[in-house]
C-alpha positions in Angstrom: -192.3 -0.3 -18.2 -193.0 -1.7 -21.7 -195.7 -4.2 -21.9 -192.9 -6.2 -23.3 -190.8 -6.1 -19.9 -194.1 -6.7 -18.2 -194.8 -9.7 -19.8 -191.3 -11.2 -19.7 -191.5 -10.2 -15.6 -194.7 -12.0 -15.2 -193.3 -15.1 -15.8 -189.9 -14.5 -14.1 -187.8 -13.8 -17.1 -185.2 -10.3 -15.9 -187.0 -9.7 -12.7 -185.7 -9.7 -9.0 -183.9 -12.5 -7.6 -183.5 -13.3 -4.1 -180.6 -15.4 -2.2 -180.4 -15.5 1.6 -177.2 -16.4 3.9 -177.3 -17.8 6.8 -174.8 -16.6 9.4 -174.6 -20.3 11.1 -175.2 -23.6 9.6 -176.9 -25.1 13.0 -179.1 -23.4 15.8 -181.0 -25.0 18.5 -184.5 -24.8 20.1 -184.7 -21.4 22.1 -181.4 -20.2 20.0 -181.1 -17.6 17.5 -180.3 -17.5 14.1 -178.8 -14.5 12.1 -178.9 -14.4 8.2 -178.9 -11.6 5.3 -181.4 -11.4 2.6 -180.0 -10.3 -0.4 -182.0 -8.8 -3.3 -180.9 -8.0 -7.3 -183.0 -5.7 -8.9 -184.1 -7.1 -12.7 -184.2 -5.1 -15.7 -186.7 -2.7 -14.4 -187.4 -0.8 -11.1 -189.9 -3.1 -9.2 -192.1 -2.7 -6.2 -191.4 -4.7 -3.6 -194.2 -5.3 -1.3 -192.6 -7.4 1.2 -190.0 -9.4 2.2 -190.7 -12.4 4.6 -188.4 -15.4 6.2 -190.3 -18.1 7.6 -189.2 -21.2 9.5 -190.8 -24.1 8.0 -190.5 -28.0 9.0 -193.1 -31.3 8.3 -194.7 -33.9 9.6 -196.8 -36.9 9.0 -200.4 -37.3 9.4 -202.5 -40.8 8.8 -205.9 -39.6 6.8 -208.3 -41.9 6.7 -211.1 -42.3 4.1 -213.9 -45.2 4.1 -211.7 -47.9 2.4 -207.9 -46.7 3.2 -205.6 -44.9 5.3 -202.6 -43.4 3.9 -200.2 -41.3 5.5 -199.5 -37.7 4.0 -196.5 -35.3 5.0 -197.7 -31.6 5.9 -195.8 -28.7 6.2 -195.7 -26.5 9.4 -194.4 -22.6 9.6 -192.6 -22.5 13.4 -192.0 -18.7 13.2 -191.9 -15.8 10.4 -190.9 -12.4 10.1 -191.2 -9.4 7.8 -188.3 -7.5 7.2 -189.7 -4.3 6.0 -191.8 -1.9 4.7 -193.0 -1.9 0.8 -190.0 -0.2 -1.3 -188.9 0.1 -4.8 -185.5 -1.9 -5.9 -184.2 -0.3 -8.8 -183.0 -1.7 -11.8 -180.1 -3.8 -11.4 -179.7 -2.8 -8.2 -178.2 -5.0 -4.8 -179.9 -4.6 -1.6 -179.3 -6.3 1.7 -181.3 -6.8 4.5 -180.1 -8.6 7.6 -182.6 -10.7 9.9 -182.6 -12.3 13.5 -184.9 -15.2 14.0 -185.6 -16.9 17.3 -185.9 -20.5 16.7 -189.0 -21.8 18.6 -188.6 -24.3 21.6 -191.1 -26.4 19.6 -188.7 -26.7 16.4 -187.9 -30.3 15.9 -184.4 -31.7 15.8 -182.7 -32.8 12.6 -183.1 -36.4 13.0 -183.5 -39.0 10.0 -186.0 -37.6 7.6 -187.3 -34.7 10.0 -186.0 -31.4 8.3 -186.5 -27.8 8.8 -185.8 -25.1 6.4 -185.6 -21.1 6.0 -188.0 -20.3 3.2 -187.3 -16.6 2.3 -190.4 -14.7 0.0 -190.6 -11.6 -1.9 -194.0 -10.0 -2.6 -193.8 -8.3 -5.9 -196.6 -7.0 -8.4 -196.7 -7.9 -11.9 -194.0 -10.8 -11.4 -193.6 -14.1 -10.4 -192.5 -14.2 -6.6 -188.9 -14.9 -5.9 -188.5 -17.5 -3.7 -185.3 -18.8 -1.8 -184.7 -22.1 0.5 -182.2 -23.2 2.7 -181.7 -26.1 4.9 -181.1 -25.8 8.8 -179.7 -28.1 10.9 -181.6 -27.7 14.3 -179.5 -29.6 16.5 -180.4 -29.9 20.3 -180.1 -27.3 23.1 -177.9 -27.9 25.9 -180.3 -29.6 28.0 -181.4 -32.3 25.4 -178.1 -32.7 24.1 -176.7 -34.1 28.1 -179.8 -36.1 27.7 -179.2 -37.8 24.5 -175.2 -38.0 25.6 -176.1 -39.8 28.4 -178.5 -42.4 26.6 -175.5 -42.4 24.3 -173.1 -43.6 27.0 -175.7 -46.4 28.1 -175.3 -47.5 24.7 -178.6 -46.7 23.4 -178.9 -46.3 19.5 -181.5 -44.3 17.4 -184.1 -46.6 15.9 -186.5 -44.3 14.4 -187.4 -40.7 14.5 -190.7 -39.2 13.3 -192.6 -36.1 13.9 -196.1 -37.4 14.3 -199.5 -35.3 14.0 -200.9 -35.4 17.6 -202.9 -32.4 18.2 -204.2 -33.4 21.6 -200.8 -34.0 23.2 -198.5 -31.5 21.7 -198.1 -27.9 22.8 -197.8 -25.0 20.2 -197.5 -27.2 17.2 -200.0 -30.1 15.7 -197.3 -32.8 16.2 -195.2 -34.5 18.0 -191.4 -35.8 17.6 -190.9 -39.4 18.5 -187.6 -41.0 19.1 -187.2 -44.5 19.1 -184.2 -45.8 20.6 -182.8 -49.7 21.2 -181.5 -50.4 24.7 -178.1 -50.3 25.3 -175.9 -53.4 26.9 -177.1 -52.8 30.8 -180.6 -52.3 29.8 -181.4 -54.7 27.1 -182.2 -57.9 29.4 -185.0 -56.0 31.1 -186.3 -53.4 28.2 -187.5 -54.0 24.9 -187.5 -50.1 23.6 -187.5 -46.7 24.6 -189.1 -44.0 23.4 -188.5 -40.5 24.6 -190.0 -36.8 23.8 -187.9 -33.7 24.7 -189.8 -30.4 25.1 -187.4 -27.9 26.1 -188.7 -24.1 27.3 -187.1 -21.9 28.7 -186.8 -22.8 32.5 -185.8 -26.3 32.0 -186.9 -29.3 29.9 -189.6 -32.0 30.0 -188.7 -35.3 29.3 -191.1 -38.1 28.5 -189.6 -41.4 28.9 -191.9 -44.2 27.8 -190.3 -48.0 28.7 -191.1 -51.2 26.7 -190.4 -53.8 29.3 -188.9 -56.9 27.7 -191.6 -60.1 27.8 -190.2 -62.2 31.0 -192.1 -65.4 31.6 -195.8 -65.9 32.0 -195.9 -63.0 34.1 -194.5 -61.0 31.2 -196.7 -62.5 28.6 -199.8 -61.2 30.6 -198.3 -57.7 31.1 -197.9 -57.6 27.4 -201.6 -59.0 26.9 -203.1 -56.3 28.7 -200.9 -53.5 27.9 -199.2 -53.2 31.2 -196.0 -53.8 30.1 -195.2 -50.2 29.1 -194.5 -47.3 31.8 -194.6 -43.7 30.8 -192.9 -41.3 33.1 -192.5 -37.9 33.1 -189.7 -35.5 34.7 -189.0 -31.9 34.6 -185.3 -31.1 34.8 -183.4 -28.2 35.0 -179.9 -26.8 34.7 -178.9 -27.8 38.2 -180.5 -31.2 37.5 -178.0 -32.0 34.8 -175.0 -29.8 36.0 -172.5 -32.8 36.8 -172.8 -33.5 33.0 -173.9 -36.7 30.9 -171.9 -39.5 32.9 -174.0 -38.4 36.0 -177.2 -38.2 34.4 -176.4 -41.6 32.5 -175.8 -43.5 36.0 -178.8 -42.0 37.2 -181.1 -42.5 34.6 -179.6 -46.4 34.0 -180.7 -46.8 37.7 -184.5 -45.4 37.1 -185.2 -47.2 34.0 -184.1 -50.8 35.6 -186.2 -49.9 38.7 -189.0 -49.5 36.4 -188.9 -52.3 34.1 
Protein backbone atom coordinates (compact mmCIF):
# COMPACT_ATOMS: atom_id res chain seq x y z
CA UNK A 1 0.00 0.00 0.00
CA UNK A 2 1.35 3.42 -0.96
CA UNK A 3 1.93 5.99 1.75
CA UNK A 4 -0.55 8.34 0.06
CA UNK A 5 -3.34 5.75 0.11
CA UNK A 6 -2.62 4.91 3.75
CA UNK A 7 -2.82 8.59 4.70
CA UNK A 8 -6.08 8.99 2.76
CA UNK A 9 -7.63 5.95 4.44
CA UNK A 10 -6.52 7.18 7.85
CA UNK A 11 -8.84 10.17 7.39
CA UNK A 12 -11.67 8.12 5.88
CA UNK A 13 -11.04 8.77 2.18
CA UNK A 14 -11.26 5.66 -0.01
CA UNK A 15 -11.76 3.44 3.04
CA UNK A 16 -14.30 0.73 3.87
CA UNK A 17 -17.98 1.71 4.15
CA UNK A 18 -20.63 -0.06 6.22
CA UNK A 19 -24.41 -0.15 5.97
CA UNK A 20 -26.70 -2.08 8.31
CA UNK A 21 -30.17 -3.16 7.21
CA UNK A 22 -32.65 -4.15 9.91
CA UNK A 23 -35.14 -6.77 8.74
CA UNK A 24 -37.95 -5.31 10.83
CA UNK A 25 -38.90 -1.81 11.96
CA UNK A 26 -40.15 -2.84 15.39
CA UNK A 27 -38.98 -5.14 18.16
CA UNK A 28 -40.09 -5.76 21.72
CA UNK A 29 -38.28 -6.62 24.97
CA UNK A 30 -37.61 -10.33 24.98
CA UNK A 31 -38.11 -10.54 21.22
CA UNK A 32 -35.66 -11.05 18.39
CA UNK A 33 -34.07 -8.70 15.87
CA UNK A 34 -32.48 -9.79 12.61
CA UNK A 35 -30.41 -7.76 10.21
CA UNK A 36 -27.56 -7.73 7.76
CA UNK A 37 -24.30 -5.77 7.90
CA UNK A 38 -23.06 -4.92 4.42
CA UNK A 39 -19.46 -3.79 3.95
CA UNK A 40 -18.06 -2.16 0.83
CA UNK A 41 -14.32 -2.39 0.24
CA UNK A 42 -12.30 0.76 -0.31
CA UNK A 43 -9.49 1.48 -2.73
CA UNK A 44 -7.18 -1.14 -1.22
CA UNK A 45 -7.40 -4.43 0.64
CA UNK A 46 -7.95 -3.80 4.36
CA UNK A 47 -7.80 -5.95 7.45
CA UNK A 48 -11.08 -5.88 9.43
CA UNK A 49 -10.30 -6.95 12.98
CA UNK A 50 -13.86 -6.87 14.28
CA UNK A 51 -17.45 -6.19 13.23
CA UNK A 52 -19.66 -5.39 16.21
CA UNK A 53 -23.36 -4.65 16.59
CA UNK A 54 -24.55 -2.88 19.73
CA UNK A 55 -28.01 -1.97 21.00
CA UNK A 56 -27.88 1.40 22.76
CA UNK A 57 -30.30 3.61 24.65
CA UNK A 58 -30.03 6.64 26.92
CA UNK A 59 -31.23 7.84 30.31
CA UNK A 60 -31.18 11.00 32.40
CA UNK A 61 -29.04 11.50 35.48
CA UNK A 62 -28.83 14.38 37.93
CA UNK A 63 -25.29 15.50 38.60
CA UNK A 64 -24.62 17.79 41.53
CA UNK A 65 -21.72 20.11 42.09
CA UNK A 66 -21.07 22.37 45.02
CA UNK A 67 -23.16 25.19 43.59
CA UNK A 68 -25.51 23.67 41.07
CA UNK A 69 -27.39 20.66 39.79
CA UNK A 70 -27.85 19.68 36.17
CA UNK A 71 -29.41 16.91 34.12
CA UNK A 72 -27.06 14.99 31.84
CA UNK A 73 -27.98 12.38 29.26
CA UNK A 74 -26.04 9.13 29.48
CA UNK A 75 -25.79 6.35 26.94
CA UNK A 76 -26.07 2.70 27.95
CA UNK A 77 -25.24 -0.41 25.94
CA UNK A 78 -28.02 -2.97 26.40
CA UNK A 79 -26.55 -5.73 24.25
CA UNK A 80 -23.51 -6.30 22.05
CA UNK A 81 -22.44 -9.04 19.66
CA UNK A 82 -19.29 -9.62 17.62
CA UNK A 83 -19.98 -11.02 14.17
CA UNK A 84 -16.67 -12.28 12.85
CA UNK A 85 -13.09 -13.30 13.26
CA UNK A 86 -10.51 -10.96 11.68
CA UNK A 87 -10.57 -11.07 7.88
CA UNK A 88 -9.35 -9.14 4.85
CA UNK A 89 -11.89 -7.15 2.85
CA UNK A 90 -10.64 -6.92 -0.71
CA UNK A 91 -10.61 -3.63 -2.60
CA UNK A 92 -14.11 -2.80 -3.89
CA UNK A 93 -15.43 -6.10 -2.51
CA UNK A 94 -18.97 -6.33 -1.13
CA UNK A 95 -19.35 -8.54 1.93
CA UNK A 96 -22.47 -9.30 3.96
CA UNK A 97 -22.80 -10.62 7.51
CA UNK A 98 -26.26 -11.56 8.85
CA UNK A 99 -26.89 -11.14 12.56
CA UNK A 100 -29.45 -12.13 15.15
CA UNK A 101 -29.88 -10.17 18.38
CA UNK A 102 -32.13 -10.91 21.36
CA UNK A 103 -33.65 -7.69 22.71
CA UNK A 104 -33.04 -7.60 26.49
CA UNK A 105 -36.09 -7.41 28.73
CA UNK A 106 -34.68 -4.19 30.23
CA UNK A 107 -34.88 -2.32 26.92
CA UNK A 108 -37.10 0.77 27.37
CA UNK A 109 -40.11 1.41 25.17
CA UNK A 110 -39.85 4.03 22.46
CA UNK A 111 -42.01 6.70 24.08
CA UNK A 112 -41.59 10.47 24.27
CA UNK A 113 -37.90 11.31 24.06
CA UNK A 114 -36.71 7.79 24.83
CA UNK A 115 -35.00 6.13 21.91
CA UNK A 116 -32.93 3.05 21.16
CA UNK A 117 -30.65 2.38 18.24
CA UNK A 118 -28.36 -0.15 16.62
CA UNK A 119 -24.76 0.98 16.22
CA UNK A 120 -22.54 -1.04 13.90
CA UNK A 121 -18.80 -0.54 14.03
CA UNK A 122 -15.80 -1.91 12.16
CA UNK A 123 -12.38 -2.04 13.79
CA UNK A 124 -9.78 -1.39 11.07
CA UNK A 125 -6.13 -0.51 11.57
CA UNK A 126 -4.79 2.61 9.88
CA UNK A 127 -8.26 3.90 9.11
CA UNK A 128 -11.16 5.85 10.53
CA UNK A 129 -13.40 3.09 11.90
CA UNK A 130 -16.64 3.02 9.84
CA UNK A 131 -19.85 3.39 11.90
CA UNK A 132 -23.50 3.05 10.98
CA UNK A 133 -26.44 4.04 13.22
CA UNK A 134 -30.00 2.77 12.77
CA UNK A 135 -32.84 3.76 15.10
CA UNK A 136 -35.16 1.01 16.27
CA UNK A 137 -38.72 1.32 17.58
CA UNK A 138 -39.19 -0.71 20.75
CA UNK A 139 -42.86 -1.63 21.21
CA UNK A 140 -44.45 -3.28 24.27
CA UNK A 141 -44.22 -7.02 24.67
CA UNK A 142 -47.62 -8.80 24.57
CA UNK A 143 -48.25 -8.61 28.35
CA UNK A 144 -47.16 -4.98 28.68
CA UNK A 145 -49.29 -4.15 25.65
CA UNK A 146 -52.37 -5.63 27.34
CA UNK A 147 -51.75 -3.44 30.43
CA UNK A 148 -51.26 -0.30 28.35
CA UNK A 149 -54.34 -1.03 26.26
CA UNK A 150 -56.37 -1.50 29.46
CA UNK A 151 -55.21 1.90 30.74
CA UNK A 152 -56.12 3.40 27.38
CA UNK A 153 -59.61 1.89 27.64
CA UNK A 154 -59.94 3.60 31.03
CA UNK A 155 -59.18 6.92 29.32
CA UNK A 156 -55.73 7.30 30.88
CA UNK A 157 -53.31 9.34 28.81
CA UNK A 158 -49.53 9.50 29.00
CA UNK A 159 -48.40 12.85 30.43
CA UNK A 160 -44.70 12.22 30.76
CA UNK A 161 -42.19 9.46 30.21
CA UNK A 162 -38.51 9.30 31.04
CA UNK A 163 -35.70 6.88 31.74
CA UNK A 164 -34.23 8.05 35.03
CA UNK A 165 -31.06 7.00 36.79
CA UNK A 166 -32.04 4.63 39.60
CA UNK A 167 -29.30 2.06 40.24
CA UNK A 168 -30.76 0.84 43.54
CA UNK A 169 -34.21 0.15 42.13
CA UNK A 170 -33.48 -1.14 38.65
CA UNK A 171 -32.33 -4.60 37.67
CA UNK A 172 -29.56 -5.17 35.12
CA UNK A 173 -29.50 -1.53 33.98
CA UNK A 174 -28.85 1.68 35.94
CA UNK A 175 -32.19 3.29 35.10
CA UNK A 176 -35.96 2.90 35.29
CA UNK A 177 -38.50 3.90 32.68
CA UNK A 178 -41.23 5.83 34.44
CA UNK A 179 -44.56 6.44 32.70
CA UNK A 180 -46.84 9.10 34.20
CA UNK A 181 -50.49 9.07 33.21
CA UNK A 182 -53.43 11.41 33.66
CA UNK A 183 -56.40 9.39 35.00
CA UNK A 184 -59.44 8.72 32.85
CA UNK A 185 -62.99 9.98 33.60
CA UNK A 186 -63.96 7.11 35.93
CA UNK A 187 -60.83 7.66 38.06
CA UNK A 188 -60.47 11.42 37.96
CA UNK A 189 -62.51 12.22 41.05
CA UNK A 190 -60.31 9.99 43.21
CA UNK A 191 -56.92 10.01 41.47
CA UNK A 192 -54.60 12.89 40.67
CA UNK A 193 -52.04 10.91 38.73
CA UNK A 194 -50.85 7.39 38.00
CA UNK A 195 -47.28 6.22 37.53
CA UNK A 196 -46.39 2.81 36.19
CA UNK A 197 -43.21 0.79 35.79
CA UNK A 198 -43.22 -2.28 33.55
CA UNK A 199 -40.71 -5.10 34.08
CA UNK A 200 -41.27 -7.97 31.62
CA UNK A 201 -39.44 -11.24 32.09
CA UNK A 202 -39.72 -14.76 30.65
CA UNK A 203 -42.30 -15.92 33.21
CA UNK A 204 -44.54 -12.85 33.15
CA UNK A 205 -44.67 -9.13 33.91
CA UNK A 206 -43.95 -7.15 37.07
CA UNK A 207 -46.23 -4.11 37.19
CA UNK A 208 -45.44 -1.37 39.69
CA UNK A 209 -48.37 1.00 40.10
CA UNK A 210 -48.19 4.27 42.03
CA UNK A 211 -51.53 5.92 42.76
CA UNK A 212 -51.42 9.62 43.60
CA UNK A 213 -54.70 10.23 45.43
CA UNK A 214 -56.59 13.44 44.82
CA UNK A 215 -56.78 15.81 47.80
CA UNK A 216 -60.25 15.50 49.34
CA UNK A 217 -61.00 17.84 52.21
CA UNK A 218 -59.09 18.21 55.46
CA UNK A 219 -58.13 14.54 55.71
CA UNK A 220 -56.76 14.68 52.18
CA UNK A 221 -54.76 17.78 53.05
CA UNK A 222 -53.19 16.05 56.06
CA UNK A 223 -52.41 12.97 53.97
CA UNK A 224 -50.68 15.13 51.37
CA UNK A 225 -48.73 17.03 54.03
CA UNK A 226 -47.53 13.74 55.51
CA UNK A 227 -46.80 12.16 52.11
CA UNK A 228 -49.57 9.63 52.70
CA UNK A 229 -51.44 10.51 49.51
CA UNK A 230 -49.49 8.02 47.40
CA UNK A 231 -49.91 4.27 47.35
CA UNK A 232 -47.46 2.00 45.56
CA UNK A 233 -48.35 -1.57 44.74
CA UNK A 234 -46.55 -4.38 42.96
CA UNK A 235 -48.23 -7.06 40.88
CA UNK A 236 -46.87 -10.06 39.02
CA UNK A 237 -48.98 -10.86 35.98
CA UNK A 238 -48.75 -14.03 33.94
CA UNK A 239 -50.13 -14.90 30.52
CA UNK A 240 -53.08 -16.58 32.25
CA UNK A 241 -53.81 -13.42 34.28
CA UNK A 242 -54.18 -11.40 31.09
CA UNK A 243 -55.64 -14.12 28.87
CA UNK A 244 -59.08 -12.48 28.78
CA UNK A 245 -57.65 -9.38 27.11
CA UNK A 246 -57.47 -5.65 27.84
CA UNK A 247 -61.21 -5.09 28.41
CA UNK A 248 -61.37 -7.63 31.22
CA UNK A 249 -58.13 -6.38 32.77
CA UNK A 250 -59.33 -2.76 32.51
CA UNK A 251 -62.34 -3.63 34.66
CA UNK A 252 -60.16 -5.34 37.27
CA UNK A 253 -57.63 -2.50 37.23
CA UNK A 254 -60.32 0.16 37.62
CA UNK A 255 -61.80 -1.59 40.66
CA UNK A 256 -58.36 -1.98 42.22
CA UNK A 257 -57.37 1.68 41.69
CA UNK A 258 -60.65 3.01 43.08
CA UNK A 259 -60.45 0.76 46.14
CA UNK A 260 -56.95 2.07 46.86
CA UNK A 261 -57.57 5.77 46.33
